[in-house]
C-alpha positions as CSV (number, residue, x, y, z in Angstrom):
1,M,30.2,92.6,117.9
2,N,32.9,92.0,120.5
3,P,33.7,94.6,123.2
4,D,37.5,93.9,122.7
5,I,37.4,94.7,119.0
6,C,36.8,98.3,117.8
7,N,35.1,99.2,121.1
8,G,32.3,96.8,120.4
9,K,31.2,98.3,117.1
10,P,30.0,95.9,114.4
11,V,33.0,94.6,112.5
12,V,33.5,92.3,109.5
13,R,34.4,88.8,110.4
14,D,36.1,89.7,113.7
15,M,38.6,91.9,111.8
16,R,39.4,95.4,112.8
17,I,37.3,97.0,110.0
18,T,33.9,98.3,111.0
19,V,30.7,97.9,109.1
20,K,30.4,101.7,109.3
21,T,33.8,102.1,107.5
22,I,32.6,99.9,104.6
23,L,29.3,101.8,104.4
24,D,31.0,105.2,104.5
25,F,33.2,104.2,101.6
26,L,30.2,103.0,99.6
27,A,28.3,106.2,100.5
28,V,31.0,108.4,98.9
29,G,31.0,106.3,95.7
30,E,33.7,103.7,96.2
31,T,33.0,100.6,94.2
32,F,33.2,97.0,95.5
33,D,36.3,96.5,93.4
34,Q,38.0,99.6,94.9
35,L,37.2,98.4,98.4
36,L,38.5,94.9,97.6
37,Q,41.7,96.4,96.2
38,S,42.2,98.7,99.3
39,Y,41.4,95.9,101.7
40,P,42.7,92.7,100.1
41,Y,41.6,90.6,103.1
42,L,38.0,91.5,102.4
43,E,35.7,89.4,100.3
44,R,32.8,90.5,98.1
45,E,30.5,88.7,100.5
46,D,31.7,90.8,103.4
47,I,30.6,94.0,101.6
48,Y,27.2,92.4,100.9
49,A,27.0,91.4,104.6
50,C,27.5,95.0,105.6
51,L,24.7,96.2,103.3
52,Q,22.5,93.5,104.7
53,F,23.3,94.5,108.3
54,A,22.4,98.1,107.5
55,S,19.2,97.0,105.8
56,L,18.2,95.0,108.9
57,L,18.8,98.0,111.1
58,V,16.5,100.3,109.2
59,D,13.9,97.6,108.8
60,K,13.0,97.6,112.5
61,D,9.9,99.3,113.8
62,K,11.7,102.6,114.4
63,T,11.0,106.1,113.2
64,F,13.8,108.5,112.6
65,P,13.5,112.3,113.1
66,R,13.5,114.4,110.0
67,I,16.8,116.1,109.4
68,P,16.2,119.7,108.3
69,A,17.6,120.6,105.0
């Protein structure tokens, strides 16, 4: 995270693509191959790193409020 890149949000390898952007695409069903085609400067390992980052965030000793259905 760098305050001068994407307002300090977590980004992939100091590029201007946020971890959230990658996760959002995956959440709506984009495949790794589709992401790599849309963002040719990304590498497969970058996508795995985003997933690992998200996993580490939810692995902390935090509880999250229940979202009503």
